[in-house]
C-alpha angles and dihedrals in degrees: 000000000000115000133177120191114190123194143159101073125132147127116309135168121247109279092029131119139236134179117215124200131197121192113201128199136172093047135081089254098196091058096054134080112230131212141188119221133181137202123198121197111285093006136101121258111265136193113250105177140342139198124200127223084257092056096251110145134209130189137192113243093247092064102033111127092014107060129051125194121203139163140213110203092188089061098035086233136133122199137202117201108199120194133173090024119201131202089250089063088070108121145105108279123214136179129216141174139226139177112247109312096335124122120288118264115273091237132092136189126221093273129217124262119236117190121183111193141131 
């Protein structure tokens, strides 16, 4: 059974930092690409950053230079380091997995809430 457990969210002031973690189980983690998504109130879920099984990373323009995705295959965990946070980064953040360039799994965890506000 596939399971994603996201953690690390919270309330932070603009300009602050957070580090999100996502522990995955039920998949051969090292063979999957991993991604971080977010969903703000009233908006569709969107991809934020991804990292392939080969370690190659990709970022949406709106987080480039501020967010860093990484993975630890020994811990079956993917991370998202978020710096210089902005109010528009406020959302519930989720992780997901896919094989190569295929579609993302049709399964989501509970997510972790990130709120950027003064």
